[in-house]
C-alpha positions in Angstrom: 0.0 0.0 0.0 1.3 3.5 -0.9 1.6 6.1 1.9 -1.6 8.0 2.3 -3.7 5.4 0.6 -6.6 4.0 2.7 -6.6 0.3 3.5 -9.1 -2.2 2.1 -11.1 -2.4 5.3 -11.5 1.3 5.3 -12.6 1.4 1.6 -15.1 -1.4 2.2 -16.5 0.5 5.2 -16.8 3.7 3.1 -18.5 1.7 0.3 -21.0 0.3 2.8 -21.7 3.8 4.1 -22.3 5.1 0.6 -24.8 2.3 -0.2 -26.7 3.0 3.1 -26.7 6.7 2.2 -28.0 6.0 -1.3 -30.8 3.8 0.1 -31.7 6.5 2.6 -31.8 9.1 -0.2 -34.1 6.9 -2.3 -36.5 6.6 0.6 -36.4 10.4 1.3 -38.7 12.8 -0.5 -38.5 16.6 -0.9 -41.0 19.0 -2.4 -40.9 22.1 -4.4 -43.8 24.5 -5.0 -44.6 27.3 -7.4 -47.4 29.8 -7.8 -47.8 30.2 -4.1 -48.4 26.5 -3.7 -50.6 26.1 -6.8 -48.3 23.4 -8.1 -46.3 21.0 -5.8 -43.7 18.6 -7.1 -42.4 15.7 -5.0 -39.1 14.0 -5.8 -37.0 11.4 -4.0 -33.5 12.1 -2.8 -32.2 10.7 -6.1 -34.0 13.5 -8.0 -36.7 11.2 -9.5 -40.2 12.8 -9.8 -42.6 10.9 -7.4 -45.7 13.1 -7.5 -47.2 16.2 -8.9 -50.2 18.1 -7.4 -51.9 20.8 -9.4 -54.5 23.1 -7.8 -57.6 23.0 -10.2 -57.8 26.8 -10.1 -54.6 27.1 -12.1 -55.9 24.9 -14.9 -56.9 27.3 -17.8 -57.4 25.6 -21.2 -56.6 29.0 -22.8 -53.3 29.4 -20.9 -51.5 26.1 -20.8 -48.2 28.0 -21.0 -48.5 29.4 -17.5 -49.4 25.9 -16.1 -46.4 24.5 -17.9 -44.1 27.2 -16.4 -45.5 26.5 -12.9 -44.9 22.8 -13.3 -41.3 23.4 -14.5 -40.6 25.8 -11.6 -42.0 23.3 -9.0 -40.0 20.4 -10.4 -36.8 22.5 -10.6 -37.2 23.6 -7.0 -37.8 20.1 -5.8 -34.8 18.6 -7.8 -32.6 21.4 -6.5 -33.5 20.5 -3.0 -32.8 16.8 -3.8 -29.4 17.7 -5.2 -28.5 19.7 -2.0 -29.6 16.7 0.0 -27.4 14.4 -2.1 -24.4 16.6 -1.5 -25.1 16.7 2.2 -25.4 13.0 2.5 -23.0 11.7 -0.1 -20.4 14.5 -0.4 -18.3 13.5 2.6 -18.5 9.8 1.7 -17.6 10.4 -1.9 -14.6 12.4 -1.0 -13.0 9.4 0.7 -13.3 7.3 -2.5 -12.4 10.0 -5.0 -8.8 9.0 -5.2 -9.7 5.6 -6.5 -10.8 6.9 -9.9 -14.3 5.4 -9.6 -16.9 6.7 -12.0 -19.1 9.3 -10.5 -16.8 10.1 -7.7 
């Protein structure tokens, strides 16, 4: 082993911690809203859209563009929150494995 390199047991422990954190993220949901709560998007910690709630008062057949903008804004807010959550949970763990040249690290 080269000086400064983690040992195999340490790497295995970090990998197990990353898997546990990924499972926790997949089970965690965050929401984003737009239009003062007229549209609410729910995503899991991995950034996957899980739900979308649209208040009926915002549905105007003559103005689909506004509804689309509200949906995009709500999803964007939710996915941004999910990305922050990922960095909080995975960032410290990924730093320990970054020197291995693993994809995505």
